[in-house]
C-alpha positions as CSV (number, residue, x, y, z in Angstrom):
1,M,6.4,43.7,26.6
2,T,6.2,41.8,29.8
3,R,6.8,38.1,30.3
4,E,3.0,37.5,30.8
5,T,2.2,39.3,27.5
6,G,4.8,37.3,25.6
7,R,3.6,34.1,27.1
8,R,0.0,34.9,26.2
9,G,1.1,35.6,22.6
10,L,2.9,32.3,22.4
11,D,-0.1,30.5,23.8
12,E,-2.4,32.2,21.3
13,Q,0.0,31.3,18.4
14,A,0.1,27.6,19.5
15,V,-3.8,27.6,19.6
16,L,-4.0,29.1,16.2
17,L,-1.5,26.6,14.8
18,A,-3.3,23.7,16.3
19,A,-6.6,24.9,15.0
20,G,-5.1,25.3,11.5
21,L,-3.6,21.9,11.6
22,A,-6.9,20.4,12.7
23,D,-8.8,22.2,9.9
24,L,-6.3,20.9,7.4
25,A,-6.6,17.3,8.7
26,V,-10.4,17.4,8.6
27,S,-10.4,18.9,5.1
28,T,-7.9,16.3,3.8
29,L,-9.9,13.4,5.4
30,G,-13.1,14.7,3.9
31,T,-11.5,14.8,0.4
32,A,-10.0,11.3,0.9
33,W,-13.4,9.9,2.1
34,G,-15.1,11.4,-1.0
35,T,-12.6,9.8,-3.2
36,V,-13.0,6.4,-1.5
37,R,-16.7,6.7,-1.7
38,G,-16.6,7.5,-5.4
39,L,-14.3,4.5,-6.0
40,L,-16.6,2.1,-4.2
41,R,-19.5,3.2,-6.3
42,R,-17.8,2.2,-9.5
43,S,-19.1,-0.9,-11.3
44,D,-15.6,-2.2,-11.9
45,A,-14.4,-1.8,-8.3
46,G,-13.4,-5.5,-8.1
47,A,-11.2,-5.2,-11.2
48,L,-9.8,-2.0,-9.9
49,A,-8.9,-3.6,-6.6
50,A,-7.3,-6.6,-8.4
51,E,-5.3,-4.3,-10.6
52,A,-4.1,-2.3,-7.5
53,E,-3.1,-5.5,-5.8
54,H,-1.2,-6.6,-8.8
55,D,0.6,-3.3,-9.1
56,L,1.5,-3.3,-5.4
57,A,2.8,-6.8,-5.6
58,A,5.0,-5.8,-8.6
59,R,6.3,-2.8,-6.7
60,G,7.1,-5.0,-3.7
61,R,8.9,-7.5,-5.9
62,L,11.0,-4.7,-7.4
63,A,11.8,-3.1,-4.0
64,L,12.9,-6.5,-2.6
65,D,15.0,-7.2,-5.6
66,R,16.6,-3.8,-5.4
67,Y,17.5,-4.1,-1.7
68,T,18.1,-7.8,-1.1
69,A,19.9,-8.9,-4.3
70,V,23.6,-9.5,-3.5
71,P,25.9,-9.2,-6.5
72,P,28.2,-12.1,-7.1
73,A,31.7,-12.0,-5.6
74,H,34.3,-10.6,-7.9
75,L,36.6,-13.6,-7.6
76,E,33.7,-15.9,-8.3
77,V,33.0,-14.0,-11.6
78,L,36.7,-14.2,-12.6
79,A,36.8,-17.9,-11.8
80,R,33.7,-18.6,-14.0
81,H,35.3,-16.6,-16.9
82,A,38.5,-18.5,-16.5
83,L,36.7,-21.9,-16.6
84,A,34.6,-20.8,-19.6
85,R,37.8,-19.7,-21.4
86,R,39.5,-23.0,-20.5
87,A,36.6,-25.0,-21.7
88,A,36.4,-23.1,-25.0
89,H,40.1,-23.5,-25.5
90,D,40.0,-27.3,-24.8
91,D,37.3,-27.9,-27.4
């Protein structure tokens, strides 16, 4: 196999992969568009959109709570326990 033949084979392979990827993209977009069109035809589209918005907001709230919540400092927790114990003992 010469270099030219090998190069031609690689070019052909690249073209076939690109065509397959393009076909997959068009097929996926067609399916997605059909789904969106079906959802827009529903009589309860407004309620469906409101429910989706509520669900997304709840997911966002959970994600923010999961990644932004800072646990209290260990010494702070111990100090609060000591104060609570002291207050309970003084009563």
